[in-house]
C-alpha positions in Angstrom: -12.1 -12.9 -4.0 -12.9 -9.5 -2.5 -12.1 -7.0 -5.4 -14.8 -5.9 -7.8 -12.5 -4.3 -10.3 -12.9 -6.0 -13.6 -10.0 -7.6 -15.4 -9.2 -7.0 -19.0 -8.0 -10.0 -21.0 -6.1 -7.7 -23.5 -5.4 -4.4 -21.8 -3.9 -1.6 -23.9 -0.3 -0.5 -23.4 0.2 2.3 -20.8 -0.4 5.8 -22.1 3.1 7.2 -22.7 1.8 10.7 -21.9 0.3 9.7 -18.6 3.3 10.5 -16.4 3.7 14.1 -17.6 -0.1 14.7 -17.8 -0.6 13.3 -14.3 2.3 15.4 -12.9 1.0 18.6 -14.6 -2.5 18.0 -13.2 -1.5 17.3 -9.6 1.0 20.2 -9.5 -1.9 22.6 -10.0 -4.1 21.2 -7.2 -2.4 23.1 -4.4 -1.9 20.0 -2.3 1.4 18.8 -0.7 0.7 15.1 -0.3 -0.7 12.8 -2.9 -1.5 9.0 -3.1 -1.1 7.2 -6.4 -2.5 3.8 -7.0 -2.4 1.3 -9.9 -4.0 -1.7 -11.4 -1.9 -4.8 -11.6 -0.3 -5.1 -15.0 1.0 -8.7 -15.0 0.8 -8.5 -18.8 3.9 -6.2 -18.9 7.4 -7.6 -18.3 8.0 -5.2 -15.5 4.5 -5.2 -14.1 4.2 -1.5 -15.0 7.0 -0.4 -12.6 8.8 1.8 -15.2 5.5 3.7 -15.9 4.8 4.2 -12.2 8.4 5.3 -11.5 8.3 7.7 -14.4 5.0 9.2 -13.0 6.5 9.7 -9.6 9.7 11.3 -11.0 7.6 13.6 -13.1 5.5 14.7 -10.1 8.7 15.5 -8.2 10.0 17.5 -11.1 6.8 19.5 -11.6 6.6 20.4 -7.9 10.3 21.1 -7.3 10.4 18.0 -5.1 8.1 19.6 -2.6 5.1 17.3 -3.0 5.2 14.1 -1.0 4.2 11.0 -2.9 2.7 7.8 -1.6 2.2 5.0 -4.1 -0.1 2.0 -3.4 1.7 -0.6 -5.5 0.9 -4.1 -6.6 3.5 -6.9 -5.9 4.8 -6.8 -9.5 4.4 -10.6 -9.6 7.2 -10.9 -7.1 9.8 -9.2 -9.4 12.0 -7.5 -6.9 13.8 -5.4 -9.6 10.4 -3.8 -10.3 9.9 -3.1 -6.6 13.4 -1.5 -6.6 12.6 0.7 -9.6 9.6 2.2 -7.9 11.4 2.5 -4.5 14.3 4.5 -6.2 12.0 6.8 -8.1 11.9 9.5 -5.4 8.9 8.0 -3.7 8.3 9.0 -0.1 5.9 6.2 1.1 5.8 2.8 -0.5 2.5 1.1 0.3 1.5 -2.5 -0.6 -1.4 -4.2 1.1 -1.2 -7.8 2.3 -5.0 -7.5 2.5 -5.5 -10.4 4.9 -3.8 -12.9 7.2 -1.6 -15.7 5.9 -4.0 -18.5 6.5 -6.8 -16.9 4.5 -4.6 -15.5 1.6 -5.3 -18.3 -0.8 -9.1 -17.8 -0.6 -9.2 -14.1 -0.2 -6.6 -13.0 -2.8 -5.8 -13.9 -6.3 -3.8 -17.2 -6.4 -0.9 -15.3 -7.9 -0.6 -12.9 -5.0 0.9 -14.8 -2.1 1.4 -13.6 1.5 5.1 -14.2 1.5 5.5 -12.5 -1.9 3.8 -9.4 -0.5 6.0 -9.3 2.6 9.1 -9.8 0.4 8.2 -6.8 -1.8 7.7 -4.6 1.3 10.9 -5.8 2.8 12.9 -5.2 -0.4 11.5 -1.7 -0.9 12.8 -0.8 2.6 16.1 -2.5 2.0 16.6 -0.7 -1.3 16.0 2.8 0.3 16.4 2.5 4.1 14.7 5.9 4.7 11.7 4.9 2.7 8.5 4.7 4.8 6.6 1.5 4.1 2.9 0.9 4.7 0.4 -2.0 4.5 -3.2 -2.7 5.2 -5.3 -5.6 6.5 -9.1 -6.1 6.1 -10.9 -7.6 9.0 -14.1 -9.6 8.9 -13.1 -12.2 6.4 -12.7 -15.2 8.8 -9.5 -14.3 10.6 -8.9 -14.9 14.4 -6.9 -12.9 16.9 -3.8 -15.1 16.6 -3.9 -14.7 12.8 -4.0 -10.9 13.1 -1.3 -10.7 15.7 1.0 -12.9 13.6 0.4 -10.8 10.5 1.2 -7.6 12.4 4.5 -9.3 13.7 5.3 -10.4 10.1 4.9 -6.8 8.8 7.1 -5.4 11.5 9.7 -8.0 10.8 9.6 -6.8 7.2 10.3 -3.3 8.3 6.8 -1.9 7.8 6.2 1.1 9.9 2.6 2.2 9.1 -0.5 0.0 9.2 -4.2 0.4 8.5 -6.9 -2.0 9.6 -10.5 -1.7 8.3 -13.7 -3.6 7.9 -14.2 -5.7 4.8 -17.5 -4.8 3.0 -18.9 -7.0 0.3 -18.9 -4.9 -2.9 -21.4 -7.0 -4.8 -23.2 -10.4 -4.6 -20.5 -12.2 -6.6 -17.8 -11.4 -4.1 -17.1 -13.2 -0.9 -19.4 -12.5 2.0 -18.5 -10.7 5.2 -17.6 -13.2 7.9 -18.4 -10.7 10.8 -18.6 -7.0 11.5 -15.8 -6.2 13.9 -16.9 -3.8 16.7 -15.1 -0.4 17.1 -13.6 -1.4 20.5 -11.8 -4.3 18.8 -10.4 -2.0 16.2 -9.2 0.2 19.1 -7.5 -2.7 20.8 -5.7 -3.6 17.6 -4.4 0.0 17.3 -3.0 -0.3 20.8 -1.5 -3.7 20.0 0.1 -2.3 16.8 1.6 0.6 18.6 3.0 -1.8 21.2 4.6 -3.8 18.4 6.4 -0.7 17.2 4.4 0.6 14.3 5.0 4.4 14.0 1.4 4.8 12.9 -1.7 2.6 13.1 -5.1 3.7 11.8 -7.7 1.1 12.9 -11.5 1.4 12.6 -14.5 0.1 10.7 -14.3 2.7 8.0 -10.5 3.0 7.7 -9.1 2.2 4.2 -5.5 1.8 3.1 -5.2 5.5 2.1 -7.0 6.7 5.2 -6.8 10.5 5.0 -6.1 11.1 8.7 -2.9 9.1 8.3 -1.5 11.3 5.6 -0.8 14.2 8.0 1.1 11.9 10.4 2.9 10.2 7.5 3.9 13.6 6.2 5.5 14.4 9.6 7.4 11.1 9.5 8.7 11.7 6.0 9.7 15.3 6.6 11.5 14.6 9.9 13.4 11.7 8.2 14.3 14.0 5.3 15.5 16.6 7.7 17.6 14.0 9.6 19.4 12.9 6.4 19.7 16.4 4.8 
């Protein structure tokens, strides 16, 4: 696999004070856009969705609904009710990363995280709240080819995903999978153009781009605010 985050065999239950404590902290930062992320909690019946949704709702309360919130979610083990719970929490941008192309998913990702399961979670989030902005990310340099990437982009668009980031995979330690190739900047530029042609509203594509790429937040903020204005 690619991730160097260690897994706990017996993780403690979520801290019940975390939603309020997180909201109180970020409300004092003076920012207007925040990205939350999470570890997978497959040990919990809902995958942690209630805790995440509660945190988002608390942030909205503490900021008079003025702070825009993006959440990089797991796939909740394919439980669409959990996806729905987070989508309905007041969230502005629902992000979930497919990480790689379909052909390489079994070797790159955990066996429990399937390509189609990830697409289904993104599609369901958008179906639950049609105005919700959805976002995903693909790492390049793990053995994919152009046809693989192009198909993954088409699959994301078919699932209603509007925002996409593409970045270079970097090996975090010797125990993780090796880099297949370093993709040159001009290829990343070409994928940005291809993504825009396919209809993504925003594509950030470059060697150092990551899923929560900062430059995208300003553009996403404009998308969210214009959509809120249109439905107000």
